[in-house]
Structure formats: structure tokens, C-alpha cells
C-alpha atoms as one frame of an Amber mdcrd trajectory, in Angstrom:
protein
   0.000   0.000   0.000   1.179   3.504   0.733   3.226   5.115   3.446   0.879
   6.827   5.882   3.132   9.891   5.870   2.225  10.643   2.253  -1.410  11.328
   3.114  -2.173  14.982   3.791  -4.798  14.900   6.547  -5.817  18.520   5.903
  -7.317  18.084   2.417  -9.828  16.143   0.373  -8.778  13.561  -2.222 -10.427
  12.572  -5.484 -10.822   8.832  -6.160  -8.147   8.965  -8.879  -5.671  10.494
  -6.405  -6.425   7.770  -3.858  -5.978   5.142  -6.562  -2.550   6.572  -7.362
  -1.547   6.706  -3.679  -2.587   3.087  -3.123  -1.432   1.822  -6.513  -4.865
   0.396  -7.337  -7.411   0.970 -10.090  -9.894   3.816  -9.641 -12.753   1.280
  -9.735 -11.268  -0.300  -6.593 -11.562   3.041  -4.787 -15.226   3.313  -5.809
 -15.820  -0.197  -4.450 -14.127   0.849  -1.187 -16.489   3.842  -0.961 -19.598
   1.767  -1.722 -18.704  -1.217   0.485 -21.722  -2.011   2.672 -19.819  -3.528
   5.610 -17.076  -0.918   6.127 -17.172   1.865   3.524 -14.446   4.427   3.000
 -16.209   7.618   4.208 -16.737  10.042   1.340 -18.796  13.089   0.480 -20.679
  13.327  -2.785 -20.255  16.549  -4.736 -22.901  17.348  -7.354 -23.559  14.297
  -9.530 -23.582  10.632  -8.647 -19.879   9.893  -9.164 -18.155  13.012  -7.880
 -16.749  11.844  -4.556 -14.162  13.347  -2.233 -12.507  11.641   0.729 -10.935
  13.657   3.514  -7.326  12.733   4.248  -8.095  12.032   7.920 -10.846   9.589
   6.929  -8.559   7.886   4.420  -5.766   7.528   6.959  -8.174   6.177   9.596
  -9.737   3.684   7.147  -6.319   2.418   6.068  -5.242   2.021   9.693  -8.365
  -0.051  10.439  -7.571  -2.298   7.471  -3.869  -2.710   8.159  -2.864  -6.372
   8.271  -0.966  -7.222  11.422   1.763  -9.907  11.256  -0.134 -12.092  13.736
  -3.170 -12.055  11.405  -1.315 -13.540   8.443
């Protein structure tokens, strides 16, 4: 994934920026946002697919999903 230090917790990110940070496809980010069990918190701007994710929310979500060595 990404180094947590690269996430600016004082700004909002577009899905394509998150995809670049995490080295995943943009469709993966949309699935993360729309996940029913533990969605990546996002705000919708205007139309249906204009999402923004605050850096603090992204960092918190990634921390909750971090795999610990004892879990592998």
C-alpha cells in the first residue's frame, strides 16, 4: 500500500488520487467507498460519481484495514 506519511490529513482527495496513492485501479476506490460492511467515508459533490474523501478519513480507514503480522 502507501506510506501513511504521504497522506495529507488537511485536504480532500479525489478517487483517482487515492488510486494513485494506493497503486490500485480507480474502480477499486469506488468499491471501497460503496462497500456495505465498512465503507471508506466520502462526500458526494454534485452528480452521482463526484466523490471526495478527507485525508483524515482515508488515513483512519487504512489504519483499520492494516494487516498485522499475527493475522497472516
